[in-house]
N, C-alpha and C positions, 0 to 999 in steps of 0.2 A: 697567543697564550702568554708570551713574554710581556706584552703590554698589560694584560689583565693582572698578571702577578705584580707588575710594577704599580698599577693603580691600587691594588689591595694593600701593598706595602705602604704607599704614600698615605692612603686613607687611615691606616693604623697609626702612622706617625702623627698625622693631623689630630686624630682623636686623643692620643696620649699627651701631646704637647698642650693642646687647649684644655684638656681635662686637668692637667697638672696645675695650670694657672688658676682655673676655677676652684680647684681644691684648695690652693693656697689662700685665696680670698675668703672662701668659706671657713677655713680654719681661723682666720683673723676675726671674722664676724662672730663666730662661736665664742672666741675668747672675750671679745667685747661684750657679748651677751652675758657671759658668765660673770664678768665684773659688774654688769648692771644689776644683776640679781642680788648682789651683795651691797648695793648702794642704798643709802637712807632715802626713802621716798620724798622726804622734805627737801633734800638737796638736789633732786633731779633737775629742777629748773636751772639752778646755778651750773650744774655740770654740763648741761646741753648748751647753755650760753657760752661757757668757757670753751667748749669744743668748737663753737662757731667762730670764735676769735682767731683760731689757728687754721681755719679752712676758708680763706677768702675766695678760692677758685672753685669751691664746692666739689672737691674731689671725694670728700667723705661727708656728705650731708646727713646730719642727724636731726630728728624732729620728735618733739613731745606733744601729744595731742590729747584733748579731753575725750570724754565718752561720746560726744557728738561729732568728733572729728575736727574741732577747731584747733588751730595751731597755738601752742602755749609757749614753746621755747625751741631753740636750735636753729640751724641754718637751712633746714629743708624748706623750700619755698612753697607757699600755698597750703591748701587743705590736705588732710590726710588721704593718701591714695587707698585703693582697695587692697585689703590684706588677704592673700589667698590662704596663708597658713601661718600659725604662730610658732615661735621658738625653733624654727627651721629656716635655713637660707632659701630664698626664692629670687626670681628675676622679674624686674619690671622696667618700665620706661620712667625716667626721672622727669616728670612734667614740671615745668617751671625753671628747670636748669637749662642754660643755653644749649640749643640744638637737641634738647630732649634726648640725652644719651642713654644707653642701656645701663642698668645698675643691678648689683646683687645686694639684697637687703635681708634683714632679720627683724622680726617684730616681737614685742613682749607686752602682755596685758597685766597691769598691776591690779591689786585688790580694789583700788578706788576707781577702776574702769579706765584709768588713763592708759594710753598706748604709746610706747617708745619705739621709734623706727630708726634703725641704724643702717646706713647704705654705703656702698663703695661704687664710685663712678668707674665703669669698666669700658669707657669709650676707647681708651688706648689699647686695652686688651682686645676689644672687638676689632679695632683697626689692625692689630697684629694678627688676629685670626684671619682676617680677609687677605692680608699680604701673604700669610703663610699658605692659605688655600690657593691663592694665585700662583705662588712659587711652586707648590707641589703639583698643581695641575699643569703648569708649564713644563716642569721636569718630567711628569708622566707622559705628556704629549711628545716631548723631545725623545724620551726613552722609547716610546712606541714607534716614532719615525725611524730612529736609529735601528731598532729591532727589525722593522720592516725592510729597511735598506740592507741590513746584514743578511736577513733571510733571502732577499732578492739576489744578493751577490752569491750566497752559498747555493741557492736554488739554480741560478744560471750556470754556475760551475758544475753542479751535479747533473743538470740536464745535458750539458755539453759532453760530460763523461759518458752518460748513458747513451747519447747519440753516437758517440765514437764506438762504444761497446756494441750497440745495435748494428752499426755499419759493418763492424768486423764479423758479427754473427751472420749477417746476410752473405758476406763473402764466403764464410765457411760453409753455409748451407748451399751456396752455388757451386761448391766443389773444391774450393781452395783450402785444403786441409793444412797447409803450412801457415795459414794466417792465425794470429793469436790476438786475444783481447788486450787492449792497451792498459798499461799500469802506470801509476804515479808514485812519487817518492813519499807521499804522506802516510802510507801504510794504514789506511782506515779500513772500515768494514767492507767497503766495496772492493778494495784492493785484495783483501783476504779472500773474498769470493772469487775475484778474477784469477788469483793465483791457483785456487783449487780447480777452476774451470780450465785454465791453461794446462794444468797437469793432466786433467782428463783428456784434453785434446791431444796432448803429447802421446798418451797411451793409445788413443783411438788411431792416431796417425801411424804409430808403430804397428798396431794390429793390422791396419789396412795394408801397410807395406808388407807385413808378414804374410797376409792372405794372398796378396798379389805374387809374392815370391813363391809361396807354396803352389799356387796355380801354375805359374811359369815352370816351376820345378817338376810338377806332375806332368805337364805337357811335354817337357823335355825328356824326363826319365821314361815315360811310357811310350814315347814315339818310337824308340828303337825296338823294344820287344813287340810292339804292335806291327811294326814294319816286318820284323822277322816272322811273326805269326802269319801275317797275310801272305808274305812271299812263300812260306812253306806250304800253305794251303793252295796257293796258285800253282806251285810246282807239282803238288800231288794231283791236282785236278788236270793239269796239262799232260802229265806223263801217263797217268792211269796205268801205273806199273803193276807189279805183283802185290800180293796181299802183304808180304813182308815189308815192301817199300811203303805201302799205305800205312801200315802200323807204325813204321819209323817216323813218317810225317806227322801222324797223330800224336805220337809220344813227344816230338819236338813242340807241337802246338800246345799240348797239355803242360809241358814244362814252362813255356812262356806265359800261358794263362795263369798257372799256379803262382809264378813270380809276381805277376801283376796283382793277383788276389792277395798275396802276402803284403804287398806294398799298401793296398787299400786297407787291409785289416790293421796294419801298423798305424796308419793315419787315424783310423777310427779309434784305435786304442789310445793314442795320444790325446785325441779330442775328449774321450771319455774321462781320462785322468785329469785333464785341465779343467773340466767342468766341475770337478769336486764331488761327483755323485757317490763316490766310494768312501767318503769320509765317515759316513754313518756306520760303516763296518770296521772302524778302527778298534784295535785291541792291543794288549800287551805283546810285544815282539822282542825276541832275543836276536840281535844281529849276529851273535856268534853262531847260533844254530843255523841261521840262514846262510852264513858264509860256509859252514860245513857242508850244507846241502848243495850249494853251488859248486864247491870244490869236488865233491863226489860225482856230480853230474859231468863236469868237464875234465876230470882226471884222465879218462881214456883218450879223449881228443888230444890232450897235451902229450900223452905217451906216444900216440901215433905220429905226432909231429916232432918227437924228440925234444920236447921243451920241458925244462925243470919247472915244476908247479908246486908251490908251497903255501901254507897258511901260518901266519905268525900272530900271536896275541900279546898285548902289553900286560895282561893279567889273566889269571885262569878263570876268574868269575864271569858271570853273564854280562851281556852288553844290552841292557833293556832300553826300550823306547816304545812309544805309542804309534801304531800305524797299521797299514794293511799288509799282512805278510806276503800275499801272492804278488802284489805290485812291487814290494821291495825286492822280492826274489827275482822278478823279471828285470828290474833295473840292474841288480848286481850281475845277473846272467848276461845282460847286454854288454856291460863293461868288461867282464871276463872274456866273453866271446871276442870282443874287439882286441883285447890284449893278446889272446892266443892267435888271432888272425894276423896281427902285424909283428908278433915276435918272430925272429928268425929261427931256423932249425938249429937246435942246440942252445937256444936262448933260455931266458928265465922269466917267469911270471910269478908275482908275489901278491897274495892277499894279506893285508895287515889290518888287524883290529886294534883300536886304542880307545882309552877312556880316561878322562881327567876331570878336574873341577869345572872346566869350561864346556864340556859336553862329551858326546860319544860319536865315533866315526869309524869308517872302513875305507881303506885305500887299495887300489889295484895298480900295480906297477909292472911295466914290461920294459924290455931293452930293444924295442923296435925303432922305427924312424922318428917317432915322437910327433908332437904338434907344435908348430911355431907359435911364439907368444902372440903374434898379431892375429892368429886364426883361432885362439882359444874360445872366444865368445862366438865366433861365426859357426864353429862346429856344432854348437848347441841348437842351431836352426835346422829346420826340416830340409832334408835332401842335400845339405852342404857336405861336400867331400873335399878333402885336402888333395894336393898333388900326389902325395904318396899313396892315396887310397883310390885313385881314379881307375886303376886297372885291376882292382880286387872286387870280388863279389860283394854285393850289398846294395842297400837303397838309401843310405845316409840318414836313417831314422833311429838308429840305436841310441845315440847320445841324446837325441831329442826326447825320446821316451824316458830315458833316465833323468833328464833335466825336469820333465813334467812331473815325474813321480817325486823327485826331490822337493820341488816347489809345493806339491800337495802335502808333504809331510813336514814342511817348515825346515827343510835341510838345505845346505849349501853344496854346490859342486865347485871344487877347487882343483886347479892344475898345479902340480908341483914343479918347481924349478930345479930340474936335475940335469946332470951333464949329458946323459944320453937316454933315449927311450922316453916313455910317457908315464906319468903318475896322475891318476884321477882319484879324488877323495870325495866321498859323501860324508858330510859332517852335520850332526844335529846339535845345535847349541843348547846349553842347559837353560831351561825355562826358569825365570825368577819366581820364587814362591810368593 
């Protein structure tokens, strides 16, 4: 395509340049023709003879011919040539002139049937056209060769890059999820595509590690209750005691099975939230009303543990956002339940609502053992439990569910840097209009 465009360009240049020279000669012929029409017919012979004296090399051969084509005057050699058209420039071969060069001529017929022929020898122009054509064809050929070489160099480089990308993809397909597609510093279209694919691979690797971690955590967390359940059933079978002992063994078994069912239900709930199927049910929600409901639900629990439990608002008005009220309630309930679980007897748990120009949010603060900064991201994973929570009841899924609900609603989970205890904030940034 590069060569074709170059050939078209050079063809246009050749046509324009040669056309300009021909136009210049035709203009001169028309001016001479116009002067000839004003000439006295009696003085035509003298005029043509005079012209011949100043043209020994026959660069501009003029000729005056009678009605039968015989030469009367001028430097044009021989008889009158065939005239294709009168009063307009035309091209002929100048027969009789050395080398029979090409010429541009114009002819005029007088009332007495004499014919005047005025010509311009265009041998030099013809030679110039040939040289110009040769130069342009050579330039077009050179351009084509350079274009092909450049295309070959670029093509080889592109093929090498594609081969490297293909080799990396084969390694990834073979199971090496840590492999990434190679990138270059040129930042071209392929690099932009590779960057997107590498980002996708990072997310896939993260999800795969998360799935593996969840599977390992499920196996670890369910092994203990399953062991206790099987041991209890074996003891009941072995002892075959009284009805009361059998009922006690069955109660223990039901307790363990219910705990496992609760764990699976929590996992299914997180998966449902992360899939986003509940987004269609989003509606206007008041975080203040949800906070009040959660406060009323857990106020008796706080009283039983001797924990001071309060709600604070930065303003009396509503705290509106768009979302699923039941999921937001569940996320807040999990955060409050964790706070009440880890707050010491006589401690304090605070629910704080705030709203400003940047967005709306709700924070839950307690004065328990807190979460170390190094573990703040880890606690959002399924089944992860800190050292302080390993000996307390729970399955390590409460914060994971809250994190999934926050992500579904475009919210952020933030951990406050406080001297003692823990502060977790759900924040909804203001959406630009």
